[in-house]
Structure formats: C-alpha cells, structure tokens
DOVEX-186840 format. One record per residue (C-alpha): residue number from 0; residue in three letters; x, y, z. Coordinates in Angstrom, 2 decimals. Layout:
BEGIN
[pt NUM,ALA,[X,Y,Z]] ...
***
This chain:
BEGIN
[pt 0,MET,[-157.80,5.04,17.56]] [pt 1,GLY,[-158.88,2.74,20.39]] [pt 2,LEU,[-156.19,3.86,22.84]] [pt 3,ILE,[-157.08,7.54,22.44]] [pt 4,ASN,[-160.76,6.85,23.12]] [pt 5,TYR,[-159.77,4.69,26.08]] [pt 6,ILE,[-157.50,7.40,27.54]] [pt 7,ASP,[-160.15,10.07,26.93]] [pt 8,ASN,[-162.71,8.00,28.82]] [pt 9,ILE,[-160.27,7.41,31.69]] [pt 10,ALA,[-159.34,11.11,31.76]] [pt 11,ALA,[-163.00,12.13,31.89]] [pt 12,ALA,[-163.64,9.69,34.73]] [pt 13,LEU,[-160.62,10.96,36.67]] [pt 14,ARG,[-161.74,14.54,36.15]] [pt 15,GLU,[-165.16,13.73,37.62]] [pt 16,ARG,[-163.55,11.95,40.59]] [pt 17,GLY,[-161.01,14.72,41.17]] [pt 18,GLY,[-158.09,12.73,39.74]] [pt 19,VAL,[-155.65,10.19,41.19]] [pt 20,ASP,[-151.91,10.28,41.62]] [pt 21,VAL,[-149.89,9.26,38.57]] [pt 22,THR,[-146.09,9.24,38.72]] [pt 23,ASP,[-144.08,11.34,36.28]] [pt 24,GLU,[-142.73,8.17,34.70]] [pt 25,GLU,[-146.20,6.67,34.24]] [pt 26,LEU,[-147.47,9.92,32.71]] [pt 27,TYR,[-144.50,9.99,30.31]] [pt 28,ASP,[-145.33,6.45,29.11]] [pt 29,LEU,[-149.00,7.37,28.68]] [pt 30,LYS,[-148.05,10.40,26.59]] [pt 31,VAL,[-145.82,8.29,24.32]] [pt 32,GLU,[-148.61,5.75,23.80]] [pt 33,TYR,[-151.11,8.53,23.14]] [pt 34,ILE,[-148.92,10.12,20.45]] [pt 35,LYS,[-148.11,6.74,18.89]] [pt 36,ASP,[-151.81,5.94,18.60]] [pt 37,LYS,[-152.26,9.12,16.55]] [pt 38,GLU,[-149.97,7.45,13.95]] [pt 39,LEU,[-147.59,10.40,13.78]] [pt 40,GLU,[-144.09,9.95,12.39]] [pt 41,GLU,[-141.46,9.69,15.10]] [pt 42,VAL,[-138.01,10.85,13.98]] [pt 43,ASP,[-134.58,10.01,15.36]] [pt 44,TRP,[-132.07,12.64,16.38]] [pt 45,TYR,[-130.26,12.72,13.03]] [pt 46,SER,[-133.42,13.06,10.92]] [pt 47,PHE,[-134.65,15.79,13.26]] [pt 48,TYR,[-131.51,17.94,13.11]] [pt 49,ARG,[-130.77,17.22,9.45]] [pt 50,ASP,[-134.20,18.59,8.56]] [pt 51,ILE,[-133.54,21.73,10.61]] [pt 52,PHE,[-129.93,22.13,9.43]] [pt 53,PRO,[-129.76,20.83,5.82]] [pt 54,ASP,[-126.48,19.75,4.23]] [pt 55,GLY,[-124.17,22.74,3.87]] [pt 56,SER,[-125.64,24.74,6.76]] [pt 57,PHE,[-122.49,24.51,8.89]] [pt 58,GLU,[-118.75,24.52,8.37]] [pt 59,ARG,[-117.17,21.14,7.65]] [pt 60,LYS,[-114.69,19.99,10.27]] [pt 61,GLY,[-111.19,21.06,9.30]] [pt 62,HIS,[-112.40,23.30,6.47]] [pt 63,LEU,[-112.03,26.87,7.69]] [pt 64,GLU,[-112.28,28.02,4.08]] [pt 65,ASP,[-116.01,27.24,4.18]] [pt 66,CYS,[-116.49,30.47,6.19]] [pt 67,LYS,[-119.80,29.20,7.58]] [pt 68,PRO,[-121.30,29.23,11.07]] [pt 69,ASN,[-121.54,26.24,13.39]] [pt 70,GLY,[-124.09,24.86,15.77]] [pt 71,LEU,[-123.26,25.03,19.48]] [pt 72,ILE,[-124.03,22.42,22.13]] [pt 73,PHE,[-124.02,23.51,25.77]] [pt 74,VAL,[-123.17,20.67,28.17]] [pt 75,LYS,[-124.11,21.40,31.76]] [pt 76,GLY,[-121.73,20.30,34.52]] [pt 77,ASN,[-123.07,17.33,36.49]] [pt 78,GLY,[-122.67,18.84,39.95]] [pt 79,ASP,[-119.55,16.87,40.96]] [pt 80,GLY,[-117.25,19.74,40.08]] [pt 81,SER,[-117.10,19.15,36.33]] [pt 82,PRO,[-117.47,22.50,34.51]] [pt 83,ASN,[-119.96,23.55,31.89]] [pt 84,LYS,[-118.61,23.30,28.35]] [pt 85,VAL,[-119.55,24.30,24.82]] [pt 86,GLU,[-119.00,22.02,21.81]] [pt 87,LEU,[-118.94,22.96,18.12]] [pt 88,VAL,[-121.36,21.14,15.81]] [pt 89,PHE,[-119.99,20.71,12.28]] [pt 90,ASP,[-121.94,19.96,9.13]] [pt 91,ASP,[-121.97,16.18,9.64]] [pt 92,LEU,[-123.83,16.69,12.97]] [pt 93,SER,[-121.83,13.83,14.52]] [pt 94,LYS,[-121.18,15.83,17.72]] [pt 95,ILE,[-124.92,15.64,18.52]] [pt 96,GLY,[-124.72,11.86,18.23]] [pt 97,GLU,[-121.93,11.73,20.82]] [pt 98,TYR,[-124.26,13.09,23.49]] [pt 99,GLN,[-127.18,10.72,22.95]] [pt 100,GLY,[-128.50,9.41,26.26]] [pt 101,GLN,[-126.66,12.02,28.31]] [pt 102,GLN,[-128.39,14.54,30.56]] [pt 103,ASP,[-128.43,18.34,30.45]] [pt 104,VAL,[-127.22,18.71,26.86]] [pt 105,ILE,[-128.70,21.87,25.32]] [pt 106,MET,[-128.83,23.21,21.75]] [pt 107,SER,[-130.67,26.06,20.03]] [pt 108,VAL,[-131.71,26.24,16.37]] [pt 109,ILE,[-129.11,28.92,15.60]] [pt 110,GLY,[-125.89,28.92,13.60]] [pt 111,TYR,[-123.14,30.85,15.42]] [pt 112,SER,[-119.99,32.51,14.15]] [pt 113,GLY,[-117.57,31.59,16.93]] [pt 114,LYS,[-117.65,29.36,19.99]] [pt 115,ARG,[-119.52,31.68,22.34]] [pt 116,ARG,[-123.30,31.81,22.59]] [pt 117,LEU,[-123.47,35.58,22.30]] [pt 118,LYS,[-126.23,37.51,20.57]] [pt 119,LYS,[-123.69,39.28,18.40]] [pt 120,ASN,[-122.35,35.89,17.20]] [pt 121,ALA,[-125.78,34.56,16.18]] [pt 122,TYR,[-125.73,34.33,12.38]] [pt 123,HIS,[-128.68,32.23,11.13]] [pt 124,LEU,[-131.96,31.48,12.91]] [pt 125,TYR,[-133.62,28.27,11.72]] [pt 126,GLY,[-136.87,28.45,13.72]] [pt 127,LEU,[-138.68,29.36,16.93]] [pt 128,THR,[-139.30,27.01,19.85]] [pt 129,VAL,[-142.03,27.34,22.49]] [pt 130,ASP,[-141.40,25.63,25.83]] [pt 131,LEU,[-144.86,24.50,26.97]] [pt 132,ASP,[-145.02,23.65,30.68]] [pt 133,GLY,[-148.04,22.57,32.70]] [pt 134,GLN,[-148.50,19.37,30.64]] [pt 135,ASP,[-149.34,17.45,33.78]] [pt 136,SER,[-152.17,15.35,32.36]] [pt 137,ILE,[-153.22,13.55,29.20]] [pt 138,LEU,[-156.02,16.10,28.89]] [pt 139,LYS,[-153.51,18.93,28.32]] [pt 140,LEU,[-151.60,16.89,25.73]] [pt 141,ARG,[-154.85,15.95,23.99]] [pt 142,ASP,[-156.05,19.57,23.89]] [pt 143,THR,[-152.68,20.76,22.51]] [pt 144,PHE,[-152.97,18.36,19.58]] [pt 145,TYR,[-156.63,19.23,19.17]] [pt 146,GLN,[-155.85,22.96,18.87]] [pt 147,MET,[-153.14,22.25,16.29]] [pt 148,GLU,[-155.47,19.99,14.30]] [pt 149,CYS,[-158.24,22.62,14.37]] [pt 150,ASP,[-155.78,25.35,13.32]] [pt 151,THR,[-156.48,27.32,16.51]] [pt 152,ILE,[-152.74,27.46,17.08]] [pt 153,PRO,[-150.18,26.86,14.31]] [pt 154,PRO,[-149.24,23.16,14.07]] [pt 155,ALA,[-145.63,22.76,15.24]] [pt 156,THR,[-143.23,21.37,12.64]] [pt 157,TYR,[-142.02,19.01,15.36]] [pt 158,THR,[-143.58,18.22,18.72]] [pt 159,VAL,[-140.90,17.13,21.17]] [pt 160,LEU,[-141.67,15.36,24.44]] [pt 161,SER,[-138.99,16.80,26.73]] [pt 162,GLY,[-139.97,14.75,29.78]] [pt 163,HIS,[-142.58,16.62,31.78]] [pt 164,GLY,[-143.47,19.17,29.10]] [pt 165,LEU,[-143.41,19.82,25.36]] [pt 166,HIS,[-141.05,21.72,23.10]] [pt 167,LEU,[-142.93,22.94,20.02]] [pt 168,TYR,[-140.49,23.58,17.16]] [pt 169,TYR,[-141.64,25.93,14.38]] [pt 170,ILE,[-138.94,25.50,11.75]] [pt 171,PHE,[-138.54,28.12,9.00]] [pt 172,ASP,[-138.78,27.22,5.33]] [pt 173,GLU,[-135.65,29.36,4.90]] [pt 174,PRO,[-133.18,30.33,7.66]] [pt 175,ILE,[-133.25,34.00,8.66]] [pt 176,GLU,[-130.07,36.04,8.79]] [pt 177,LEU,[-130.02,37.64,12.23]] [pt 178,ARG,[-129.26,41.26,11.51]] [pt 179,PRO,[-129.20,43.43,14.65]] [pt 180,HIS,[-132.23,45.53,13.70]] [pt 181,MET,[-134.37,42.38,13.26]] [pt 182,ILE,[-133.68,40.61,16.57]] [pt 183,ASP,[-136.15,42.59,18.70]] [pt 184,GLY,[-138.90,42.16,16.10]] [pt 185,ILE,[-138.42,38.39,15.83]] [pt 186,GLN,[-138.39,38.22,19.64]] [pt 187,ARG,[-141.79,39.94,19.66]] [pt 188,ILE,[-143.19,37.30,17.31]] [pt 189,LYS,[-141.86,34.52,19.56]] [pt 190,ASP,[-143.45,36.19,22.60]] [pt 191,GLY,[-146.74,36.41,20.71]] [pt 192,LEU,[-146.46,32.75,19.71]] [pt 193,THR,[-145.91,31.84,23.37]] [pt 194,GLU,[-148.93,33.93,24.38]] [pt 195,LEU,[-151.06,32.15,21.76]] [pt 196,VAL,[-149.90,28.56,22.36]] [pt 197,TRP,[-149.74,28.69,26.16]] [pt 198,ASN,[-153.42,28.92,27.10]] [pt 199,ASP,[-155.87,27.47,29.64]] [pt 200,PHE,[-156.45,24.35,27.54]] [pt 201,THR,[-152.81,23.49,26.78]] [pt 202,SER,[-151.29,24.19,30.21]] [pt 203,SER,[-152.38,23.79,33.82]] [pt 204,ILE,[-150.26,26.81,34.83]] [pt 205,LYS,[-152.79,29.61,35.14]] [pt 206,VAL,[-152.17,33.30,34.58]] [pt 207,THR,[-153.78,35.37,37.34]] [pt 208,ILE,[-153.84,39.02,38.32]] [pt 209,GLU,[-151.40,38.19,41.13]] [pt 210,LYS,[-149.14,36.13,38.81]] [pt 211,PRO,[-149.43,37.60,35.31]] [pt 212,TYR,[-145.97,36.47,34.15]] [pt 213,VAL,[-145.93,32.74,34.87]] [pt 214,LYS,[-145.62,31.89,31.17]] [pt 215,GLN,[-142.03,31.32,30.09]] [pt 216,TYR,[-141.28,34.04,27.55]] [pt 217,GLN,[-137.84,32.96,26.45]] [pt 218,SER,[-135.20,34.41,24.16]] [pt 219,ILE,[-135.06,33.37,20.50]] [pt 220,SER,[-131.58,32.02,21.31]] [pt 221,GLN,[-132.79,29.82,24.18]] [pt 222,GLY,[-131.51,26.27,23.89]] [pt 223,TYR,[-133.39,23.07,24.73]] [pt 224,ARG,[-132.48,19.46,25.52]] [pt 225,ILE,[-131.34,17.74,22.35]] [pt 226,VAL,[-133.52,15.02,20.87]] [pt 227,GLY,[-132.23,11.62,22.00]] [pt 228,SER,[-130.72,12.94,25.24]] [pt 229,ALA,[-131.96,12.07,28.72]] [pt 230,SER,[-134.84,14.01,30.19]] [pt 231,LYS,[-134.83,15.14,33.82]] [pt 232,MET,[-136.22,11.69,34.68]] [pt 233,GLY,[-133.15,9.91,33.29]] [pt 234,LYS,[-131.97,8.20,30.13]] [pt 235,ASP,[-134.81,5.65,30.21]] [pt 236,TYR,[-137.14,8.57,29.51]] [pt 237,ALA,[-135.49,10.17,26.51]] [pt 238,VAL,[-136.35,13.40,24.71]] [pt 239,ARG,[-138.39,12.22,21.67]] [pt 240,ALA,[-139.65,14.03,18.55]] [pt 241,TRP,[-142.59,13.58,16.17]] [pt 242,LYS,[-143.28,15.33,12.86]] [pt 243,THR,[-146.56,17.19,13.32]] [pt 244,GLY,[-146.71,20.10,10.85]] [pt 245,PRO,[-145.19,22.09,7.99]] [pt 246,LYS,[-142.32,24.53,7.91]] [pt 247,TRP,[-143.14,28.21,8.40]] [pt 248,SER,[-142.31,31.80,7.56]] [pt 249,LEU,[-142.50,34.55,10.19]] [pt 250,ASN,[-145.39,36.18,8.33]] [pt 251,ASP,[-147.36,32.92,8.33]] [pt 252,LEU,[-146.85,32.48,12.09]] [pt 253,GLU,[-147.86,36.08,12.73]] [pt 254,SER,[-151.05,35.56,10.69]] [pt 255,TYR,[-152.35,33.38,13.56]] [pt 256,PHE,[-152.30,36.33,15.98]] [pt 257,PRO,[-155.88,37.48,16.67]] [pt 258,GLU,[-156.86,41.01,15.74]] [pt 259,GLY,[-157.00,43.44,18.63]] [pt 260,ASP,[-154.84,45.45,20.97]] [pt 261,LYS,[-153.65,42.42,22.97]] [pt 262,PHE,[-151.55,41.06,20.09]] [pt 263,ASP,[-150.63,44.31,18.34]] [pt 264,LYS,[-147.45,44.61,20.41]] [pt 265,TYR,[-146.24,41.25,19.09]] [pt 266,ARG,[-146.42,42.10,15.38]] [pt 267,PHE,[-143.33,42.79,13.31]] [pt 268,ASP,[-142.88,43.82,9.68]] [pt 269,ILE,[-139.93,41.71,8.61]] [pt 270,GLY,[-139.69,43.66,5.38]] [pt 271,LYS,[-138.91,46.88,7.22]] [pt 272,LYS,[-135.44,48.09,6.25]] [pt 273,LYS,[-132.79,49.76,8.34]] [pt 274,THR,[-132.23,53.46,7.66]] [pt 275,PRO,[-129.28,53.77,5.19]] [pt 276,LEU,[-126.19,55.36,6.72]] [pt 277,GLU,[-126.26,58.30,4.32]] [pt 278,LYS,[-129.83,59.05,5.30]] [pt 279,ALA,[-128.98,58.57,8.99]] [pt 280,LYS,[-126.11,61.04,8.61]] [pt 281,GLU,[-128.59,63.61,7.35]] [pt 282,LEU,[-131.27,62.90,9.98]] [pt 283,TRP,[-129.07,62.45,13.06]] [pt 284,PRO,[-125.69,64.16,12.46]] [pt 285,GLU,[-124.62,64.09,16.12]] [pt 286,TRP,[-125.32,60.36,16.41]] [pt 287,TYR,[-123.46,59.77,13.12]] [pt 288,ARG,[-120.41,61.68,14.35]] [pt 289,LYS,[-120.19,59.81,17.67]] [pt 290,ARG,[-121.10,56.27,16.60]] [pt 291,ILE,[-119.86,56.03,13.01]] [pt 292,VAL,[-117.01,58.53,12.69]] [pt 293,GLU,[-115.58,58.40,16.23]] [pt 294,LYS,[-116.79,54.78,16.80]] [pt 295,LYS,[-117.86,55.51,20.39]] [pt 296,GLN,[-119.89,52.89,22.21]] [pt 297,PRO,[-123.39,53.90,23.35]] [pt 298,GLY,[-123.42,55.50,26.77]] [pt 299,VAL,[-124.86,53.78,29.82]] [pt 300,TRP,[-126.65,55.17,32.82]] [pt 301,VAL,[-125.46,53.68,36.11]] [pt 302,VAL,[-128.34,53.37,38.58]] [pt 303,LYS,[-128.01,53.67,42.38]] [pt 304,ARG,[-127.66,50.36,44.23]] [pt 305,ASP,[-131.14,50.57,45.78]] [pt 306,LEU,[-132.48,49.01,42.59]] [pt 307,TYR,[-130.18,45.99,42.99]] [pt 308,ASP,[-131.11,45.53,46.67]] [pt 309,TRP,[-134.81,45.81,45.83]] [pt 310,TRP,[-134.56,43.14,43.12]] [pt 311,LEU,[-132.51,40.80,45.34]] [pt 312,ASN,[-135.30,40.93,47.92]] [pt 313,ARG,[-137.98,40.40,45.23]] [pt 314,ILE,[-136.42,37.24,43.80]] [pt 315,ARG,[-135.62,35.93,47.30]] [pt 316,ASP,[-139.34,36.14,48.16]] [pt 317,GLU,[-141.04,35.51,44.81]] [pt 318,SER,[-138.94,33.38,42.42]] [pt 319,ARG,[-140.55,30.03,41.73]] [pt 320,GLU,[-139.67,26.82,39.89]] [pt 321,GLY,[-139.44,27.49,36.17]] [pt 322,HIS,[-138.06,31.01,36.74]] [pt 323,ARG,[-135.25,30.49,39.28]] [pt 324,TYR,[-132.42,30.56,36.74]] [pt 325,TYR,[-133.78,33.81,35.31]] [pt 326,GLY,[-134.02,35.19,38.84]] [pt 327,ILE,[-130.22,34.89,39.06]] [pt 328,PHE,[-129.71,36.07,35.48]] [pt 329,THR,[-131.80,39.22,36.00]] [pt 330,LEU,[-130.04,39.87,39.32]] [pt 331,ALA,[-126.78,39.85,37.35]] [pt 332,THR,[-128.17,42.37,34.86]] [pt 333,TYR,[-129.23,44.67,37.72]] [pt 334,ALA,[-125.75,44.29,39.22]] [pt 335,MET,[-124.32,45.55,35.93]] [pt 336,LYS,[-126.76,48.46,35.83]] [pt 337,CYS,[-125.92,49.42,39.43]] [pt 338,ALA,[-122.13,48.88,39.19]] [pt 339,ILE,[-122.21,46.17,41.88]] [pt 340,PRO,[-118.87,44.28,42.12]] [pt 341,TYR,[-119.01,40.75,40.71]] [pt 342,GLU,[-117.76,39.26,43.99]] [pt 343,GLU,[-120.71,40.76,45.88]] [pt 344,LEU,[-123.16,39.57,43.21]] [pt 345,ARG,[-121.73,36.05,43.37]] [pt 346,LYS,[-122.01,35.95,47.17]] [pt 347,ASP,[-125.63,37.17,47.05]] [pt 348,ALA,[-126.53,34.68,44.30]] [pt 349,PHE,[-125.15,31.70,46.20]] [pt 350,SER,[-127.00,32.84,49.33]] [pt 351,LEU,[-130.19,32.02,47.39]] [pt 352,LEU,[-129.20,28.41,46.61]] [pt 353,ASN,[-131.00,26.71,49.52]] [pt 354,ILE,[-133.97,29.07,49.31]] [pt 355,PHE,[-134.50,28.39,45.58]] [pt 356,ASP,[-133.87,24.66,45.90]] [pt 357,GLY,[-136.41,24.53,48.73]] [pt 358,ARG,[-139.09,25.58,46.24]] [pt 359,THR,[-138.55,22.51,44.06]] [pt 360,LEU,[-141.85,20.86,43.16]] [pt 361,VAL,[-140.56,18.26,40.69]] [pt 362,GLU,[-137.98,15.97,42.33]] [pt 363,SER,[-135.87,15.75,39.17]] [pt 364,ASN,[-135.65,19.54,38.87]] [pt 365,HIS,[-133.56,20.59,41.88]] [pt 366,PHE,[-131.83,23.98,41.75]] [pt 367,THR,[-128.04,23.57,41.82]] [pt 368,GLU,[-124.81,25.53,41.94]] [pt 369,THR,[-124.48,24.93,38.19]] [pt 370,ASP,[-127.74,26.82,37.64]] [pt 371,ILE,[-126.34,29.76,39.59]] [pt 372,GLU,[-123.09,29.73,37.59]] [pt 373,ALA,[-125.11,29.78,34.37]] [pt 374,GLY,[-127.26,32.67,35.61]] [pt 375,LEU,[-124.21,34.70,36.62]] [pt 376,LEU,[-123.19,34.83,32.95]] [pt 377,GLY,[-125.66,37.70,32.71]] [pt 378,TYR,[-122.98,39.85,34.36]] [pt 379,ARG,[-120.58,39.30,31.48]] [pt 380,THR,[-122.92,40.49,28.75]] [pt 381,ARG,[-124.09,43.99,27.90]] [pt 382,ALA,[-127.04,43.90,30.24]] [pt 383,PHE,[-127.76,47.61,30.27]] [pt 384,ARG,[-130.45,47.28,27.61]] [pt 385,CYS,[-132.54,44.60,29.33]] [pt 386,THR,[-135.97,46.20,29.45]] [pt 387,ILE,[-138.45,46.00,32.31]] [pt 388,ASP,[-140.84,44.09,30.04]] [pt 389,TYR,[-138.16,41.47,29.34]] [pt 390,ILE,[-137.18,41.14,33.00]] [pt 391,LYS,[-140.72,40.69,34.25]] [pt 392,LYS,[-141.48,38.13,31.52]] [pt 393,VAL,[-138.51,35.85,32.12]] [pt 394,SER,[-138.49,36.21,35.93]] [pt 395,GLY,[-142.23,35.67,36.36]] [pt 396,ILE,[-142.36,38.63,38.77]] [pt 397,ALA,[-144.72,41.55,38.20]] [pt 398,ILE,[-143.11,45.00,38.07]] [pt 399,THR,[-145.27,48.13,38.20]] [pt 400,LYS,[-143.81,51.03,36.29]] [pt 401,ASN,[-143.92,54.54,37.70]] [pt 402,LYS,[-146.87,56.20,35.98]] [pt 403,ARG,[-146.27,59.72,34.73]] [pt 404,ASN,[-148.62,59.57,31.73]] [pt 405,PHE,[-145.74,60.34,29.33]] [pt 406,ARG,[-144.93,63.65,31.07]] [pt 407,ARG,[-141.55,64.89,32.21]] [pt 408,GLN,[-140.95,64.34,35.93]] [pt 409,SER,[-140.93,68.07,36.67]] [pt 410,VAL,[-144.34,68.55,35.02]] [pt 411,HIS,[-145.75,65.43,36.67]] [pt 412,LEU,[-144.66,66.60,40.15]] [pt 413,LYS,[-146.01,70.10,39.54]] [pt 414,ILE,[-149.46,68.64,38.79]] [pt 415,ALA,[-149.23,66.29,41.79]] [pt 416,ARG,[-148.38,69.14,44.16]] [pt 417,TYR,[-151.24,71.23,42.84]] [pt 418,ALA,[-153.66,68.32,43.41]] [pt 419,ARG,[-152.25,67.88,46.94]] [pt 420,ASP,[-152.84,71.55,47.80]] [pt 421,VAL,[-156.40,71.43,46.47]] [pt 422,ASN,[-157.09,68.35,48.62]] [pt 423,MET,[-155.70,70.05,51.72]] [pt 424,GLU,[-157.83,73.13,51.07]] [pt 425,ASP,[-160.91,70.93,50.65]] [pt 426,LYS,[-160.20,69.34,54.06]] [pt 427,GLY,[-159.92,72.76,55.68]] [pt 428,ARG,[-156.17,72.56,56.19]] [pt 429,GLY,[-153.92,75.31,54.97]] [pt 430,ASP,[-150.70,73.36,55.14]] [pt 431,TRP,[-149.96,69.66,54.62]] [pt 432,ILE,[-146.66,69.78,56.53]] [pt 433,ASN,[-146.46,68.91,60.24]] [pt 434,ARG,[-144.20,71.74,61.38]] [pt 435,ASP,[-143.60,70.14,64.77]] [pt 436,GLY,[-142.12,67.05,63.19]] [pt 437,ARG,[-142.54,63.49,64.28]] [pt 438,PRO,[-142.47,63.02,68.08]] [pt 439,VAL,[-139.51,61.07,69.34]] [pt 440,GLY,[-140.76,57.82,70.82]] [pt 441,SER,[-139.46,54.47,71.98]] [pt 442,LEU,[-139.04,53.16,68.40]] [pt 443,GLU,[-136.84,56.11,67.47]] [pt 444,LYS,[-134.71,55.63,70.58]] [pt 445,GLU,[-134.38,51.93,69.81]] [pt 446,LYS,[-133.11,52.69,66.30]] [pt 447,TRP,[-130.67,55.27,67.65]] [pt 448,ASN,[-129.31,52.84,70.25]] [pt 449,LEU,[-128.90,50.13,67.62]] [pt 450,PHE,[-127.00,52.54,65.37]] [pt 451,CYS,[-124.74,53.70,68.22]] [pt 452,GLU,[-123.90,50.12,69.22]] [pt 453,TRP,[-122.97,49.22,65.64]] [pt 454,LYS,[-120.91,52.39,65.17]] [pt 455,LYS,[-119.01,51.71,68.37]] [pt 456,ALA,[-118.19,48.16,67.23]] [pt 457,ASN,[-117.36,49.26,63.67]] [pt 458,PRO,[-115.65,52.67,63.86]] [pt 459,THR,[-114.32,52.42,60.27]] [pt 460,GLY,[-117.40,50.71,58.83]] [pt 461,SER,[-119.28,52.08,55.81]] [pt 462,LYS,[-122.89,53.27,55.58]] [pt 463,TYR,[-123.77,50.33,53.35]] [pt 464,LYS,[-122.29,47.84,55.86]] [pt 465,CYS,[-124.31,49.49,58.63]] [pt 466,ILE,[-127.55,49.18,56.63]] [pt 467,LYS,[-126.84,45.53,55.85]] [pt 468,ASP,[-125.83,44.57,59.42]] [pt 469,THR,[-128.52,46.44,61.35]] [pt 470,GLY,[-131.47,46.28,58.99]] [pt 471,LEU,[-132.03,50.01,59.45]] [pt 472,SER,[-133.28,51.93,56.42]] [pt 473,LYS,[-130.92,53.93,54.26]] [pt 474,VAL,[-132.69,57.17,55.24]] [pt 475,THR,[-132.26,56.43,58.95]] [pt 476,VAL,[-128.57,55.51,58.70]] [pt 477,TYR,[-127.71,58.54,56.56]] [pt 478,LYS,[-129.56,60.81,59.02]] [pt 479,TYR,[-127.72,59.44,62.06]] [pt 480,TRP,[-124.39,59.40,60.24]] [pt 481,LYS,[-124.38,63.19,60.12]] [pt 482,LEU,[-124.98,63.57,63.88]] 
***
C-alpha cells in the first residue's frame, strides 16, 4: 500500500500549500495507479457487460422467436455532419466490442423492446448508475473509496473511471421488470442514492442555498460511456472498470437511506401492487369508462407561452456545464406544454449554442450542435408530465413554486385581500388603489413612441412579434394595441 500512503502524503501537503496545477491527463493516470494499488480486480468490457447481462438476457441475432429485449447503444455524431445512430445489442454482446476505443458511445443497463430508447419500450432494468462529478483530486477519489469501505455509502458493484469523474454501477441480483407503476418509485430510489453518494467528501461541487440543484439527478434510463470506449480526453484515456462490491436489491439500497424527513421522499415500497382493474372500475367508474372502455388518452393542459419565454431566459442566464443538455431538453418539454411550434423551438435552442459553449470549463467538454439535437428529442416525447421537481433537478436551476398552502386559488386570494385591507387600515389608509393612476412621464412616452415606430414599420405584424422586436412587456403591448 506504499503508493496510497505516498499519494495521501502528497495530497495533504498540496492541501496545506493550497494545491498546484495538475493536468486532466496526469490526474487520470494518478487515479488509475491509486486504484491499482488497492489491488481491486479490473475487468474488461466483455466481463463487465456479461456480468450485468448474463447469457440469455437478450435476443440472439436472427432469432426473432426468442421474443426477448435487446440492449441499445447510442452513438453520438462526431460533429462533421455524421448523424446520431442507435445500434441493437444482441445476446453475444459483440456490438459493444465493435465500438471499443471510439468516443461518445453510450449505453444504459436496460433491455429494450424495440430500437427506440423510449420509456414505454424499457423492459428490464439491470441496475442503477450514479454519475459522480467533482472528482477533481485524489482526495475525492480516496474519500469515495473510504466511504464505501466503511459502509457509509453502499459499495458500488463496479466503479468505473469515466475520464474526469466516476460512474458507480449498482447492479441488481435479479433484473427488475419495468412496469409503468414502478418507474416513478425506482426513480425516487435513484435520486436518493445520488443524494447519499454525492456529498462534500466525494465531490468538490458544493450544494449552496443559491445553487441547490447542482447534483446531477438523472433518469434511471440515462446511458453512460461504455467500458473500453474513449473518454472525453481521447482513446489513450479509456473508460475503465473495477469490481468493488456485491450485487444489490432495491430494498437493500434503500436501507442505506438515513432516517428522517430528508430521505422520506426517496423511499419506495417495491411490493406495492397496482389496483386491479375490477377494483378500479368500482372506485373510479368515470376514469374506467374513458381510459379502459373508450381507450381515450389522458388529457393535457396547454399553458400560455409566457412559461416558455420565462424558461428560455432562465436557461440562457443560468445553465452551466453539466446541465446544458438538460437545459435544451427541458426547454423542449416546456415548448410541448405551451404548444410552441418545433421550428421556433429549434431556432431558440440553436441561438444558445455559443452562449452555452462559452461556459465550457473542461476543454474536452465543449457544447456542440449534436448536444442540441439530442436535447430537442424532448419535443418528440410525451413531455406534459415532466414535474417541476424533475425539471429543477436535471437543469440545476432553482424553481420556487407558488405557495398557496394547499388552498384553492379563490380561497387563497380571498385571504390575501383581507390581509391587504387590514394592513391598509393599520396604516391609516382607507383604500389601497391610486385612483388618479400612474402619471404619464418621459418613460411612458418613450415606450409609446417605440411602439408607434414598430407598428408603422410592421402594419401586419403580430403582438408576439412586437414584444420580441421591441423588448416591451406583454402588458404594455396589449394595452397600446387596443388604442
């Protein structure tokens, strides 16, 4: 264990001196040497994926009669115009071998029925993976292993060095069939696992009051660079895997969650059963008639476009490296909710390319047109059910909900107005309204002149175009439009 002691001594000295610059490549080599000195078993790509997907997990090539799912590999276009593509992985896993040494090759630990990475096509889930960023020193790597060894966090079945960070794979002892009613619950457990593993000792990325969502809470279907492929630093710095722990059940992983309110929201009773249809027919007859008998799709509530414009401005100002793709993806979901045409969404998304790329901190992690194309796929899914909690987690942007204390809006406003009147009475004022209205000043005249000039140049223009061109508020434009 000489190298570990040596590195620990160096790390302590650097910490006292404030640290010195180490290149990403040098840090990668140090991490490999550190893990090797712990005498852990390194596994090649085939051993890694064969352990996750045992013989018989997938359909054999050319044997449709197997009626089994397949793995899916997502190959990202290389920026020279080549498109993204999806490849089927059959039971011999040979397709994974074809992409060894290549860059931007992604795979999740899910068996899919079909060739599209859709939630409804996800059939078997073989594990959960936590993407641990902020591994920018040997100290963070050392503390991650220390917490696993001390059972503070569950030891990952495999610890994968992805380049700059770690991918911690928690593989299930038995694959889980992804029934629709279970997906949200399993997602909660993954979020809780992320909350537990990503802490001040394992990552340098700090959660603050101003930035409470910097952790990457990712979907259970999120894919990661395949073992043996090139990291962001190139093929000389490959994605490598070591066996570091046992296989798991969801209940065993959940048992690591501390008691208390903070982790209660992440718990999930996997044994909970779906309400039988006959019982549902009795409990909710109207729902049964519409959804089961008439086979109607659930209704959606289209929101006014202000929500889309607000979110576009938020991600333009606040999206940071590690969340930029999800900034585009969530913009696409808001476009769906607000019935924004795809062409407008696409134009707005590409207008963010230079802004997002300008926030690149790691030279090998530039934001590209391919990232935008991938994020725009959010427009082609049923995005109406993306919750605020999900959006703020994946985007890294805080969203404050309107607080009505679980009351109806009408009741909430009634109470608010009563409180307002009491306050006015306490201040000796009988009426809170300024009956004379706001005095017309130079600013008002300037707005009016700007509106008139635009209207003269665009006699057939729309209100929305006027708002976008002039920068005037919606209230102002709508007021002048009537004059």
